[in-house]
N, CA, C and O atoms as a Tinker XYZ file with bonds, in Angstrom:
   560  protein
     1  N     81.122000  104.384000   88.323000    73     2
     2  CA    81.383000  105.477000   89.467000    64     1     3
     3  C     82.680000  105.877000   88.910000    63     2     4     5
     4  O     83.569000  105.124000   88.511000    81     3
     5  N     82.671000  107.348000   88.936000    73     3     6
     6  CA    83.824000  107.990000   88.749000    64     5     7
     7  C     84.145000  108.825000   89.930000    63     6     8     9
     8  O     83.263000  109.498000   90.463000    81     7
     9  N     85.612000  108.815000   90.452000    73     7    10
    10  CA    86.052000  109.599000   91.474000    64     9    11
    11  C     86.182000  110.977000   91.326000    63    10    12    13
    12  O     86.550000  111.331000   90.206000    81    11
    13  N     85.996000  111.790000   92.090000    73    11    14
    14  CA    86.164000  113.284000   91.893000    64    13    15
    15  C     87.521000  113.697000   91.879000    63    14    16    17
    16  O     88.338000  112.836000   92.206000    81    15
    17  N     88.004000  114.976000   91.533000    73    15    18
    18  CA    89.396000  115.494000   91.556000    64    17    19
    19  C     89.864000  115.779000   92.812000    63    18    20    21
    20  O     89.075000  116.119000   93.693000    81    19
    21  N     91.201000  115.674000   93.040000    73    19    22
    22  CA    91.809000  116.019000   94.200000    64    21    23
    23  C     91.566000  117.507000   94.535000    63    22    24    25
    24  O     91.781000  118.388000   93.703000    81    23
    25  N     91.057000  117.786000   95.929000    73    23    26
    26  CA    90.868000  119.179000   96.238000    64    25    27
    27  C     91.815000  119.397000   97.459000    63    26    28    29
    28  O     91.972000  118.575000   98.362000    81    27
    29  N     92.418000  120.601000   97.369000    73    27    30
    30  CA    93.348000  121.030000   98.485000    64    29    31
    31  C     92.642000  122.139000   99.473000    63    30    32    33
    32  O     92.162000  123.212000   99.108000    81    31
    33  N     92.686000  121.706000  100.594000    73    31    34
    34  CA    92.246000  122.772000  101.673000    64    33    35
    35  C     93.241000  123.882000  101.699000    63    34    36    37
    36  O     94.425000  123.821000  101.367000    81    35
    37  N     92.466000  125.068000  102.218000    73    35    38
    38  CA    93.295000  126.202000  102.224000    64    37    39
    39  C     94.668000  126.041000  103.114000    63    38    40    41
    40  O     95.721000  126.549000  102.730000    81    39
    41  N     94.577000  125.370000  104.206000    73    39    42
    42  CA    95.696000  125.187000  104.929000    64    41    43
    43  C     96.835000  124.330000  104.118000    63    42    44    45
    44  O     98.031000  124.594000  104.235000    81    43
    45  N     96.315000  123.223000  103.241000    73    43    46
    46  CA    97.446000  122.576000  102.490000    64    45    47
    47  C     98.070000  123.755000  101.487000    63    46    48    49
    48  O     99.280000  123.896000  101.310000    81    47
    49  N     97.185000  124.465000  100.948000    73    47    50
    50  CA    97.986000  125.303000   99.968000    64    49    51
    51  C     98.780000  126.312000  100.700000    63    50    52    53
    52  O     99.520000  126.919000   99.926000    81    51
    53  N     98.882000  126.708000  101.967000    73    51    54
    54  CA    99.681000  127.524000  102.609000    64    53    55
    55  C    100.888000  126.588000  102.895000    63    54    56    57
    56  O    102.012000  127.051000  102.699000    81    55
    57  N    100.772000  125.476000  103.284000    73    55    58
    58  CA   101.815000  124.514000  103.698000    64    57    59
    59  C    102.521000  124.141000  102.412000    63    58    60    61
    60  O    103.670000  123.733000  102.586000    81    59
    61  N    102.111000  124.188000  101.208000    73    59    62
    62  CA   102.759000  124.151000   99.986000    64    61    63
    63  C    103.668000  125.064000   99.726000    63    62    64    65
    64  O    104.807000  124.810000   99.334000    81    63
    65  N    103.151000  126.321000   99.958000    73    63    66
    66  CA   103.766000  127.579000   99.531000    64    65    67
    67  C    104.921000  127.960000  100.670000    63    66    68    69
    68  O    105.962000  128.527000  100.339000    81    67
    69  N    104.661000  127.632000  101.885000    73    67    70
    70  CA   105.784000  127.912000  102.979000    64    69    71
    71  C    106.885000  127.022000  103.301000    63    70    72    73
    72  O    107.819000  127.227000  104.076000    81    71
    73  N    106.592000  125.839000  102.476000    73    71    74
    74  CA   107.489000  124.914000  102.530000    64    73    75
    75  C    107.522000  123.687000  103.670000    63    74    76    77
    76  O    108.450000  122.887000  103.792000    81    75
    77  N    106.307000  123.718000  104.473000    73    75    78
    78  CA   105.933000  122.923000  105.435000    64    77    79
    79  C    106.005000  121.589000  105.080000    63    78    80    81
    80  O    106.515000  120.749000  105.821000    81    79
    81  N    105.330000  121.230000  103.541000    73    79    82
    82  CA   105.379000  120.122000  102.883000    64    81    83
    83  C    106.630000  119.854000  102.120000    63    82    84    85
    84  O    106.876000  120.703000  101.264000    81    83
    85  N    107.526000  118.814000  102.236000    73    83    86
    86  CA   108.425000  118.569000  101.371000    64    85    87
    87  C    108.128000  117.408000  100.532000    63    86    88    89
    88  O    108.451000  116.278000  100.899000    81    87
    89  N    107.575000  117.612000   99.511000    73    87    90
    90  CA   106.823000  116.592000   98.675000    64    89    91
    91  C    107.798000  115.438000   98.227000    63    90    92    93
    92  O    107.361000  114.293000   98.115000    81    91
    93  N    109.002000  115.709000   97.994000    73    91    94
    94  CA   109.927000  114.582000   97.353000    64    93    95
    95  C    110.580000  113.847000   98.672000    63    94    96    97
    96  O    111.326000  112.898000   98.432000    81    95
    97  N    110.386000  114.164000   99.881000    73    95    98
    98  CA   111.024000  113.411000  100.961000    64    97    99
    99  C    110.165000  113.296000  102.119000    63    98   100   101
   100  O    110.481000  112.408000  102.911000    81    99
   101  N    109.202000  113.960000  102.378000    73    99   102
   102  CA   108.310000  113.499000  103.342000    64   101   103
   103  C    107.478000  112.317000  103.059000    63   102   104   105
   104  O    107.184000  112.099000  101.883000    81   103
   105  N    107.030000  111.467000  104.056000    73   103   106
   106  CA   106.171000  110.330000  104.038000    64   105   107
   107  C    104.707000  110.798000  103.978000    63   106   108   109
   108  O    104.163000  111.533000  104.802000    81   107
   109  N    104.146000  110.257000  102.869000    73   107   110
   110  CA   102.484000  110.589000  102.837000    64   109   111
   111  C    101.769000  109.357000  102.848000    63   110   112   113
   112  O    102.291000  108.348000  102.375000    81   111
   113  N    100.381000  109.335000  103.447000    73   111   114
   114  CA    99.671000  108.133000  103.629000    64   113   115
   115  C     98.374000  108.588000  103.128000    63   114   116   117
   116  O     98.102000  109.788000  103.102000    81   115
   117  N     97.528000  107.651000  102.713000    73   115   118
   118  CA    96.316000  107.741000  102.008000    64   117   119
   119  C     95.296000  107.003000  103.137000    63   118   120   121
   120  O     95.480000  105.858000  103.551000    81   119
   121  N     94.276000  107.812000  103.520000    73   119   122
   122  CA    93.222000  107.148000  104.467000    64   121   123
   123  C     91.710000  107.230000  103.660000    63   122   124   125
   124  O     91.527000  107.874000  102.627000    81   123
   125  N     90.756000  106.488000  104.320000    73   123   126
   126  CA    89.472000  106.425000  103.883000    64   125   127
   127  C     88.529000  107.168000  104.923000    63   126   128   129
   128  O     88.781000  107.060000  106.124000    81   127
   129  N     87.538000  107.858000  104.521000    73   127   130
   130  CA    86.606000  108.587000  105.451000    64   129   131
   131  C     85.317000  108.259000  104.953000    63   130   132   133
   132  O     85.023000  107.976000  103.791000    81   131
   133  N     84.506000  108.330000  106.046000    73   131   134
   134  CA    83.126000  108.264000  105.848000    64   133   135
   135  C     82.369000  109.564000  105.320000    63   134   136   137
   136  O     82.925000  110.654000  105.183000    81   135
   137  N     81.021000  109.307000  105.041000    73   135   138
   138  CA    80.239000  110.599000  104.733000    64   137   139
   139  C     80.059000  111.783000  105.734000    63   138   140   141
   140  O     79.647000  112.902000  105.429000    81   139
   141  N     80.439000  111.355000  107.000000    73   139   142
   142  CA    80.172000  112.179000  108.191000    64   141   143
   143  C     81.540000  113.177000  108.379000    63   142   144   145
   144  O     81.534000  114.143000  109.143000    81   143
   145  N     82.568000  112.828000  107.654000    73   143   146
   146  CA    83.725000  113.654000  107.584000    64   145   147
   147  C     83.764000  115.031000  106.901000    63   146   148   149
   148  O     83.465000  115.117000  105.710000    81   147
   149  N     84.136000  116.150000  107.645000    73   147   150
   150  CA    83.914000  117.547000  107.173000    64   149   151
   151  C     85.255000  117.768000  106.349000    63   150   152   153
   152  O     86.234000  118.341000  106.826000    81   151
   153  N     85.197000  117.260000  105.078000    73   151   154
   154  CA    86.643000  117.365000  104.226000    64   153   155
   155  C     87.178000  118.628000  104.177000    63   154   156   157
   156  O     88.365000  118.866000  104.398000    81   155
   157  N     86.174000  119.617000  103.836000    73   155   158
   158  CA    86.664000  120.972000  103.450000    64   157   159
   159  C     87.318000  121.606000  104.490000    63   158   160   161
   160  O     88.223000  122.387000  104.195000    81   159
   161  N     86.962000  121.375000  105.951000    73   159   162
   162  CA    87.575000  122.037000  106.949000    64   161   163
   163  C     88.606000  121.253000  107.659000    63   162   164   165
   164  O     89.161000  121.639000  108.688000    81   163
   165  N     88.842000  120.100000  107.042000    73   163   166
   166  CA    89.908000  119.449000  107.675000    64   165   167
   167  C     91.450000  119.753000  107.538000    63   166   168   169
   168  O     91.913000  119.906000  106.408000    81   167
   169  N     92.170000  119.836000  108.524000    73   167   170
   170  CA    93.568000  120.374000  108.553000    64   169   171
   171  C     94.604000  119.297000  108.737000    63   170   172   173
   172  O     95.500000  119.079000  107.921000    81   171
   173  N     94.422000  118.629000  109.876000    73   171   174
   174  CA    95.348000  117.747000  110.404000    64   173   175
   175  C     94.512000  116.201000  110.519000    63   174   176   177
   176  O     93.308000  116.065000  110.739000    81   175
   177  N     95.460000  115.171000  110.318000    73   175   178
   178  CA    94.744000  113.795000  110.222000    64   177   179
   179  C     94.347000  113.596000  111.548000    63   178   180   181
   180  O     94.973000  114.005000  112.526000    81   179
   181  N     93.067000  112.822000  111.578000    73   179   182
   182  CA    92.507000  112.395000  112.828000    64   181   183
   183  C     91.725000  111.208000  112.461000    63   182   184   185
   184  O     91.470000  110.984000  111.278000    81   183
   185  N     91.320000  110.415000  113.428000    73   183   186
   186  CA    90.773000  109.141000  113.131000    64   185   187
   187  C     89.112000  109.419000  113.215000    63   186   188   189
   188  O     88.264000  108.564000  112.962000    81   187
   189  N     88.850000  110.745000  113.609000    73   187   190
   190  CA    87.439000  111.051000  113.670000    64   189   191
   191  C     86.716000  110.944000  112.363000    63   190   192   193
   192  O     87.107000  111.745000  111.514000    81   191
   193  N     85.799000  110.176000  112.027000    73   191   194
   194  CA    85.089000  109.757000  110.869000    64   193   195
   195  C     85.834000  109.120000  109.780000    63   194   196   197
   196  O     85.419000  109.039000  108.624000    81   195
   197  N     87.070000  108.626000  110.248000    73   195   198
   198  CA    87.676000  107.765000  109.315000    64   197   199
   199  C     87.163000  106.414000  109.272000    63   198   200   201
   200  O     86.721000  105.999000  110.344000    81   199
   201  N     87.120000  105.661000  108.317000    73   199   202
   202  CA    86.701000  104.474000  108.416000    64   201   203
   203  C     87.276000  103.473000  109.316000    63   202   204   205
   204  O     88.460000  103.146000  109.235000    81   203
   205  N     86.370000  102.923000  110.271000    73   203   206
   206  CA    86.942000  101.978000  111.274000    64   205   207
   207  C     87.891000  100.787000  110.702000    63   206   208   209
   208  O     87.949000  100.290000  109.578000    81   207
   209  N     88.692000  100.486000  112.023000    73   207   210
   210  CA    89.718000   99.153000  111.491000    64   209   211
   211  C     88.709000   98.123000  111.583000    63   210   212   213
   212  O     88.082000   97.894000  112.617000    81   211
   213  N     88.544000   97.447000  110.389000    73   211   214
   214  CA    87.677000   96.029000  109.978000    64   213   215
   215  C     87.634000   95.874000  108.475000    63   214   216   217
   216  O     87.748000   96.763000  107.631000    81   215
   217  N     87.435000   94.474000  108.286000    73   215   218
   218  CA    87.052000   94.206000  106.997000    64   217   219
   219  C     88.138000   94.465000  105.965000    63   218   220   221
   220  O     87.849000   94.586000  104.774000    81   219
   221  N     89.450000   94.553000  106.438000    73   219   222
   222  CA    90.341000   94.590000  105.322000    64   221   223
   223  C     91.058000   96.238000  105.282000    63   222   224   225
   224  O     92.015000   96.596000  104.595000    81   223
   225  N     90.350000   96.962000  106.130000    73   223   226
   226  CA    90.862000   98.254000  106.343000    64   225   227
   227  C     91.523000   98.519000  107.826000    63   226   228   229
   228  O     91.077000   98.033000  108.865000    81   227
   229  N     92.654000   99.371000  107.732000    73   227   230
   230  CA    93.156000   99.606000  109.157000    64   229   231
   231  C     93.541000  101.183000  109.013000    63   230   232   233
   232  O     94.163000  101.804000  108.152000    81   231
   233  N     92.820000  101.610000  110.388000    73   231   234
   234  CA    92.979000  103.295000  110.509000    64   233   235
   235  C     94.291000  103.855000  110.309000    63   234   236   237
   236  O     95.231000  103.303000  110.880000    81   235
   237  N     94.471000  104.711000  109.698000    73   235   238
   238  CA    95.868000  105.289000  109.240000    64   237   239
   239  C     96.098000  105.286000  107.793000    63   238   240   241
   240  O     96.797000  106.089000  107.175000    81   239
   241  N     95.363000  104.186000  107.266000    73   239   242
   242  CA    95.473000  104.192000  105.782000    64   241   243
   243  C     96.796000  103.382000  105.385000    63   242   244   245
   244  O     97.398000  102.667000  106.185000    81   243
   245  N     97.149000  103.566000  104.145000    73   243   246
   246  CA    98.258000  103.035000  103.548000    64   245   247
   247  C     99.555000  103.954000  103.155000    63   246   248   249
   248  O     99.328000  104.947000  102.464000    81   247
   249  N    100.662000  103.728000  103.483000    73   247   250
   250  CA   101.875000  104.625000  103.120000    64   249   251
   251  C    101.786000  104.639000  101.587000    63   250   252   253
   252  O    101.634000  103.596000  100.951000    81   251
   253  N    101.877000  105.767000  101.046000    73   251   254
   254  CA   102.157000  106.162000   99.567000    64   253   255
   255  C    103.531000  105.936000   99.294000    63   254   256   257
   256  O    104.415000  106.265000  100.085000    81   255
   257  N    103.780000  105.287000   98.004000    73   255   258
   258  CA   105.082000  105.383000   97.596000    64   257   259
   259  C    105.597000  106.795000   97.561000    63   258   260   261
   260  O    104.765000  107.686000   97.391000    81   259
   261  N    106.959000  107.135000   97.712000    73   259   262
   262  CA   107.258000  108.507000   97.669000    64   261   263
   263  C    106.735000  109.131000   96.331000    63   262   264   265
   264  O    106.678000  108.553000   95.246000    81   263
   265  N    106.362000  110.423000   96.610000    73   263   266
   266  CA   105.642000  111.140000   95.724000    64   265   267
   267  C    106.825000  111.658000   94.727000    63   266   268   269
   268  O    107.873000  112.093000   95.203000    81   267
   269  N    106.623000  111.596000   93.433000    73   267   270
   270  CA   107.668000  111.985000   92.549000    64   269   271
   271  C    107.345000  113.343000   91.818000    63   270   272   273
   272  O    106.222000  113.599000   91.383000    81   271
   273  N    108.393000  114.166000   91.722000    73   271   274
   274  CA   108.214000  115.484000   91.002000    64   273   275
   275  C    108.949000  115.351000   89.821000    63   274   276   277
   276  O    110.025000  114.754000   89.793000    81   275
   277  N    108.321000  115.985000   88.631000    73   275   278
   278  CA   108.864000  115.898000   87.439000    64   277   279
   279  C    108.644000  117.075000   86.537000    63   278   280   281
   280  O    107.496000  117.513000   86.614000    81   279
   281  N    109.336000  117.627000   85.808000    73   279   282
   282  CA   109.157000  118.912000   85.005000    64   281   283
   283  C    110.052000  119.873000   85.586000    63   282   284   285
   284  O    110.793000  119.607000   86.533000    81   283
   285  N    109.974000  121.133000   84.945000    73   283   286
   286  CA   110.962000  122.268000   85.361000    64   285   287
   287  C    110.191000  123.465000   85.590000    63   286   288   289
   288  O    110.075000  123.967000   86.708000    81   287
   289  N    109.581000  123.998000   84.383000    73   287   290
   290  CA   108.763000  125.317000   84.348000    64   289   291
   291  C    107.250000  124.827000   84.947000    63   290   292   293
   292  O    106.603000  125.588000   85.667000    81   291
   293  N    106.761000  123.496000   84.581000    73   291   294
   294  CA   105.563000  122.955000   85.170000    64   293   295
   295  C    106.065000  121.608000   86.013000    63   294   296   297
   296  O    106.693000  120.664000   85.534000    81   295
   297  N    105.710000  121.733000   87.126000    73   295   298
   298  CA   106.057000  120.631000   87.843000    64   297   299
   299  C    104.900000  119.714000   88.259000    63   298   300   301
   300  O    103.960000  120.256000   88.841000    81   299
   301  N    104.846000  118.278000   88.015000    73   299   302
   302  CA   103.765000  117.569000   88.219000    64   301   303
   303  C    104.301000  116.653000   89.513000    63   302   304   305
   304  O    105.421000  116.158000   89.644000    81   303
   305  N    103.210000  116.579000   90.392000    73   303   306
   306  CA   103.378000  115.668000   91.646000    64   305   307
   307  C    102.759000  114.308000   91.241000    63   306   308   309
   308  O    101.696000  114.272000   90.620000    81   307
   309  N    103.408000  113.231000   91.586000    73   307   310
   310  CA   102.616000  111.893000   91.099000    64   309   311
   311  C    103.035000  110.723000   92.098000    63   310   312   313
   312  O    103.984000  110.749000   92.882000    81   311
   313  N    102.143000  109.720000   91.905000    73   311   314
   314  CA   102.422000  108.653000   92.804000    64   313   315
   315  C    102.125000  107.516000   91.765000    63   314   316   317
   316  O    101.015000  107.448000   91.237000    81   315
   317  N    103.078000  106.664000   91.488000    73   315   318
   318  CA   103.033000  105.838000   90.458000    64   317   319
   319  C    102.352000  104.402000   90.934000    63   318   320   321
   320  O    102.221000  103.542000   90.063000    81   319
   321  N    101.980000  104.155000   92.081000    73   319   322
   322  CA   101.636000  102.850000   92.514000    64   321   323
   323  C    100.242000  102.999000   92.809000    63   322   324   325
   324  O     99.955000  104.076000   93.331000    81   323
   325  N     99.272000  102.172000   92.603000    73   323   326
   326  CA    98.042000  102.189000   92.849000    64   325   327
   327  C     97.929000  101.707000   94.402000    63   326   328   329
   328  O     98.642000  100.823000   94.877000    81   327
   329  N     97.020000  102.353000   95.057000    73   327   330
   330  CA    96.544000  101.889000   96.551000    64   329   331
   331  C     95.445000  100.951000   96.445000    63   330   332   333
   332  O     94.523000  101.147000   95.654000    81   331
   333  N     95.501000   99.932000   97.214000    73   331   334
   334  CA    94.464000   98.900000   97.051000    64   333   335
   335  C     94.082000   98.271000   98.608000    63   334   336   337
   336  O     94.934000   97.883000   99.406000    81   335
   337  N     92.789000   98.264000   98.817000    73   335   338
   338  CA    92.430000   97.648000  100.056000    64   337   339
   339  C     91.328000   96.489000   99.564000    63   338   340   341
   340  O     90.397000   96.696000   98.785000    81   339
   341  N     91.614000   95.392000  100.120000    73   339   342
   342  CA    90.851000   94.118000   99.825000    64   341   343
   343  C     89.727000   93.672000  100.891000    63   342   344   345
   344  O     90.077000   92.991000  101.855000    81   343
   345  N     88.229000   94.092000  100.710000    73   343   346
   346  CA    87.565000   93.537000  101.748000    64   345   347
   347  C     87.354000   92.165000  102.141000    63   346   348   349
   348  O     87.136000   91.314000  101.279000    81   347
   349  N     87.400000   91.881000  103.348000    73   347   350
   350  CA    87.447000   90.571000  104.011000    64   349   351
   351  C     86.623000   90.414000  105.151000    63   350   352   353
   352  O     86.971000   90.909000  106.223000    81   351
   353  N     85.464000   89.716000  105.025000    73   351   354
   354  CA    84.651000   89.315000  106.172000    64   353   355
   355  C     83.802000   90.434000  106.507000    63   354   356   357
   356  O     83.406000   90.547000  107.667000    81   355
   357  N     83.435000   91.383000  105.509000    73   355   358
   358  CA    82.433000   92.572000  105.738000    64   357   359
   359  C     82.888000   93.380000  104.560000    63   358   360   361
   360  O     83.790000   93.100000  103.771000    81   359
   361  N     82.084000   94.460000  104.579000    73   359   362
   362  CA    82.229000   95.538000  103.699000    64   361   363
   363  C     82.969000   96.692000  103.993000    63   362   364   365
   364  O     82.767000   97.076000  105.145000    81   363
   365  N     83.802000   97.419000  103.312000    73   363   366
   366  CA    84.523000   98.685000  103.474000    64   365   367
   367  C     83.514000   99.567000  102.689000    63   366   368   369
   368  O     83.256000   99.445000  101.492000    81   367
   369  N     82.933000  100.561000  103.631000    73   367   370
   370  CA    82.207000  101.691000  103.087000    64   369   371
   371  C     82.830000  103.107000  103.196000    63   370   372   373
   372  O     83.037000  103.465000  104.355000    81   371
   373  N     83.152000  103.934000  102.274000    73   371   374
   374  CA    83.781000  104.951000  102.509000    64   373   375
   375  C     83.307000  106.067000  101.314000    63   374   376   377
   376  O     82.945000  105.697000  100.197000    81   375
   377  N     83.364000  107.358000  101.693000    73   375   378
   378  CA    82.973000  108.406000  100.762000    64   377   379
   379  C     84.280000  109.107000  100.238000    63   378   380   381
   380  O     84.365000  109.495000   99.073000    81   379
   381  N     85.279000  109.249000  101.142000    73   379   382
   382  CA    86.265000  110.061000  100.713000    64   381   383
   383  C     87.742000  109.263000  100.859000    63   382   384   385
   384  O     87.876000  108.264000  101.565000    81   383
   385  N     88.730000  109.816000  100.144000    73   383   386
   386  CA    90.163000  109.301000  100.211000    64   385   387
   387  C     90.954000  110.616000  100.537000    63   386   388   389
   388  O     90.811000  111.637000   99.865000    81   387
   389  N     91.822000  110.522000  101.643000    73   387   390
   390  CA    92.680000  111.660000  101.837000    64   389   391
   391  C     94.035000  111.275000  102.033000    63   390   392   393
   392  O     94.381000  110.257000  102.631000    81   391
   393  N     94.892000  112.220000  101.449000    73   391   394
   394  CA    96.313000  112.252000  101.268000    64   393   395
   395  C     96.771000  113.165000  102.503000    63   394   396   397
   396  O     96.421000  114.341000  102.593000    81   395
   397  N     97.505000  112.586000  103.355000    73   395   398
   398  CA    98.189000  113.382000  104.560000    64   397   399
   399  C     99.732000  112.968000  104.756000    63   398   400   401
   400  O    100.395000  111.951000  104.550000    81   399
   401  N     99.963000  114.203000  105.232000    73   399   402
   402  CA   101.657000  113.906000  105.697000    64   401   403
   403  C    101.713000  113.083000  106.929000    63   402   404   405
   404  O    101.043000  113.380000  107.918000    81   403
   405  N    102.551000  111.986000  106.887000    73   403   406
   406  CA   102.647000  111.069000  108.077000    64   405   407
   407  C    102.737000  111.695000  109.302000    63   406   408   409
   408  O    103.803000  112.267000  109.530000    81   407
   409  N    101.753000  111.732000  110.269000    73   407   410
   410  CA   101.686000  112.294000  111.620000    64   409   411
   411  C    101.493000  113.775000  111.601000    63   410   412   413
   412  O    101.923000  114.494000  112.503000    81   411
   413  N    100.686000  114.330000  110.313000    73   411   414
   414  CA   100.469000  115.596000  110.379000    64   413   415
   415  C     99.239000  116.179000  109.392000    63   414   416   417
   416  O     98.089000  115.743000  109.439000    81   415
   417  N     99.622000  117.082000  108.627000    73   415   418
   418  CA    98.616000  117.927000  107.951000    64   417   419
   419  C     98.161000  116.935000  106.675000    63   418   420   421
   420  O     98.768000  115.969000  106.214000    81   419
   421  N     96.921000  117.497000  106.280000    73   419   422
   422  CA    96.304000  117.013000  105.179000    64   421   423
   423  C     96.812000  117.635000  103.988000    63   422   424   425
   424  O     96.926000  118.861000  103.963000    81   423
   425  N     97.163000  116.856000  102.893000    73   423   426
   426  CA    97.489000  117.526000  101.562000    64   425   427
   427  C     96.320000  117.746000  100.614000    63   426   428   429
   428  O     96.118000  118.808000  100.025000    81   427
   429  N     95.475000  116.525000  100.502000    73   427   430
   430  CA    94.418000  116.858000   99.613000    64   429   431
   431  C     93.585000  115.441000   99.791000    63   430   432   433
   432  O     94.047000  114.404000  100.266000    81   431
   433  N     92.239000  115.649000   99.292000    73   431   434
   434  CA    91.263000  114.698000   99.395000    64   433   435
   435  C     90.362000  114.606000   98.194000    63   434   436   437
   436  O     90.289000  115.578000   97.441000    81   435
   437  N     89.732000  113.611000   97.977000    73   435   438
   438  CA    88.696000  113.570000   96.811000    64   437   439
   439  C     87.624000  112.561000   97.225000    63   438   440   441
   440  O     87.746000  111.615000   98.003000    81   439
   441  N     86.578000  112.952000   96.562000    73   439   442
   442  CA    85.214000  111.939000   96.499000    64   441   443
   443  C     85.460000  110.604000   95.840000    63   442   444   445
   444  O     85.822000  110.647000   94.664000    81   443
   445  N     85.333000  109.526000   96.364000    73   443   446
   446  CA    85.457000  108.353000   95.616000    64   445   447
   447  C     84.468000  108.203000   94.589000    63   446   448   449
   448  O     84.718000  107.583000   93.556000    81   447
   449  N     83.323000  108.754000   94.826000    73   447   450
   450  CA    82.332000  108.687000   93.801000    64   449   451
   451  C     81.929000  110.045000   93.657000    63   450   452   453
   452  O     81.385000  110.531000   94.648000    81   451
   453  N     82.080000  110.832000   92.575000    73   451   454
   454  CA    81.724000  112.233000   92.408000    64   453   455
   455  C     80.297000  112.656000   92.485000    63   454   456   457
   456  O     80.032000  113.853000   92.377000    81   455
   457  N     79.268000  111.691000   92.679000    73   455   458
   458  CA    77.782000  111.941000   92.711000    64   457   459
   459  C     77.409000  112.863000   93.672000    63   458   460   461
   460  O     76.656000  113.719000   93.207000    81   459
   461  N     77.711000  113.017000   95.052000    73   459   462
   462  CA    78.693000  112.141000   95.716000    64   461   463
   463  C     77.830000  110.949000   96.273000    63   462   464   465
   464  O     76.629000  111.187000   96.396000    81   463
   465  N     78.342000  109.522000   96.674000    73   463   466
   466  CA    77.815000  108.639000   96.982000    64   465   467
   467  C     78.806000  107.833000   97.800000    63   466   468   469
   468  O     79.982000  107.807000   97.438000    81   467
   469  N     78.437000  107.221000   98.799000    73   467   470
   470  CA    79.412000  106.095000   99.309000    64   469   471
   471  C     79.875000  105.053000   98.335000    63   470   472   473
   472  O     79.190000  104.635000   97.401000    81   471
   473  N     81.048000  104.682000   98.617000    73   471   474
   474  CA    81.499000  103.483000   97.735000    64   473   475
   475  C     81.511000  102.228000   98.722000    63   474   476   477
   476  O     82.077000  102.337000   99.810000    81   475
   477  N     80.906000  101.070000   98.357000    73   475   478
   478  CA    80.969000   99.861000   99.222000    64   477   479
   479  C     81.632000   98.896000   98.440000    63   478   480   481
   480  O     81.194000   98.568000   97.337000    81   479
   481  N     82.812000   98.343000   99.004000    73   479   482
   482  CA    83.487000   97.390000   98.535000    64   481   483
   483  C     83.235000   96.077000   99.338000    63   482   484   485
   484  O     83.728000   96.045000  100.465000    81   483
   485  N     82.519000   94.971000   98.900000    73   483   486
   486  CA    82.033000   93.740000   99.484000    64   485   487
   487  C     83.283000   92.633000   99.611000    63   486   488   489
   488  O     84.262000   92.627000   98.865000    81   487
   489  N     83.119000   91.989000  100.369000    73   487   490
   490  CA    84.063000   90.878000  100.633000    64   489   491
   491  C     84.665000   90.242000   99.404000    63   490   492   493
   492  O     83.932000   89.793000   98.523000    81   491
   493  N     85.697000   90.203000   99.339000    73   491   494
   494  CA    86.746000   89.523000   98.263000    64   493   495
   495  C     86.891000   90.502000   97.096000    63   494   496   497
   496  O     87.503000   90.194000   96.073000    81   495
   497  N     86.256000   91.798000   97.298000    73   495   498
   498  CA    86.490000   92.620000   96.158000    64   497   499
   499  C     87.635000   93.751000   96.708000    63   498   500   501
   500  O     88.030000   93.750000   97.874000    81   499
   501  N     88.049000   94.604000   95.798000    73   499   502
   502  CA    89.048000   95.608000   96.135000    64   501   503
   503  C     88.559000   96.871000   95.738000    63   502   504   505
   504  O     87.726000   97.059000   94.852000    81   503
   505  N     89.248000   97.938000   96.604000    73   503   506
   506  CA    88.952000   99.329000   96.433000    64   505   507
   507  C     90.285000   99.798000   95.981000    63   506   508   509
   508  O     91.149000   99.912000   96.851000    81   507
   509  N     90.585000  100.087000   94.755000    73   507   510
   510  CA    91.754000  100.426000   94.196000    64   509   511
   511  C     91.675000  101.962000   93.705000    63   510   512   513
   512  O     90.936000  102.364000   92.807000    81   511
   513  N     92.575000  102.744000   94.459000    73   511   514
   514  CA    92.887000  104.238000   93.994000    64   513   515
   515  C     94.120000  104.197000   93.038000    63   514   516   517
   516  O     95.234000  103.813000   93.392000    81   515
   517  N     93.821000  104.603000   91.878000    73   515   518
   518  CA    94.997000  104.785000   90.838000    64   517   519
   519  C     95.110000  106.283000   90.581000    63   518   520   521
   520  O     94.044000  106.811000   90.264000    81   519
   521  N     96.042000  106.979000   90.643000    73   519   522
   522  CA    96.198000  108.412000   90.469000    64   521   523
   523  C     96.174000  108.478000   88.840000    63   522   524   525
   524  O     96.646000  107.657000   88.053000    81   523
   525  N     95.453000  109.750000   88.550000    73   523   526
   526  CA    95.331000  110.210000   87.022000    64   525   527
   527  C     96.727000  110.233000   86.498000    63   526   528   529
   528  O     97.704000  110.643000   87.124000    81   527
   529  N     96.723000  109.691000   85.133000    73   527   530
   530  CA    97.830000  109.645000   84.410000    64   529   531
   531  C     98.548000  110.945000   84.258000    63   530   532   533
   532  O     99.669000  110.980000   83.752000    81   531
   533  N     97.957000  111.971000   84.665000    73   531   534
   534  CA    98.497000  113.326000   84.553000    64   533   535
   535  C     99.054000  113.853000   85.918000    63   534   536   537
   536  O     99.412000  115.015000   86.113000    81   535
   537  N     99.076000  112.892000   86.788000    73   535   538
   538  CA    99.674000  112.996000   88.119000    64   537   539
   539  C     98.565000  113.454000   89.135000    63   538   540   541
   540  O     97.380000  113.544000   88.811000    81   539
   541  N     99.051000  113.739000   90.402000    73   539   542
   542  CA    98.015000  114.119000   91.483000    64   541   543
   543  C     97.589000  115.599000   91.230000    63   542   544   545
   544  O     96.402000  115.923000   91.257000    81   543
   545  N     98.730000  116.609000   90.948000    73   543   546
   546  CA    98.579000  117.907000   90.690000    64   545   547
   547  C     99.540000  118.474000   90.062000    63   546   548   549
   548  O    100.616000  117.877000   90.030000    81   547
   549  N     99.430000  119.582000   89.493000    73   547   550
   550  CA   100.410000  120.172000   88.519000    64   549   551
   551  C    100.614000  121.673000   88.915000    63   550   552   553
   552  O     99.689000  122.483000   88.983000    81   551
   553  N    101.907000  121.948000   89.164000    73   551   554
   554  CA   102.011000  123.574000   89.593000    64   553   555
   555  C    102.729000  124.221000   88.211000    63   554   556   557
   556  O    103.680000  123.730000   87.604000    81   555
   557  N    102.123000  125.260000   87.938000    73   555   558
   558  CA   102.527000  125.877000   86.709000    64   557   559
   559  C    102.877000  127.335000   86.878000    63   558   560
   560  O    103.242000  127.999000   85.908000    81   559
C-alpha cells in the first residue's frame, strides 16, 4: 500500500499566504480520520469522523516535532520524526491522516492508501507515517 500525496485545502493555502500559519513556531498535530470524513471541505480540526479513542489511538492525534524550514529561493517544510501508533486490544482503522495547527486550522491531509482504501492495523502492529524524503511540501 502506498499513501497519497499531501493535499492542501483552499483555506490552508490562504492561511499560508496571509501568515495565519507560522510554520516554524506553531505547534502542529497529526490525526487519523475515517472514510466518512469530508477531507476536501475540512477547514478546522474536529473530532467528527476522527478515529475514536481506542486500541492505541487517542483523538487529537500526536504532536509533530517542530516543522523545519530549509532553503532560500526554494523552501522545503519537513518533519524529521516518523509518527507511530501501535494497535493494542483491537484494530485501528483509518483512511486519512491530517496535519492541523494545534487548536485550529487544517494544514494538509493525505490518503493512507492511495487506492483509496481503509488501512487496518491489527493488535501488536504499528501504523507509521514517515514524511517523504523531499519534505511535506516545497514552496518555490
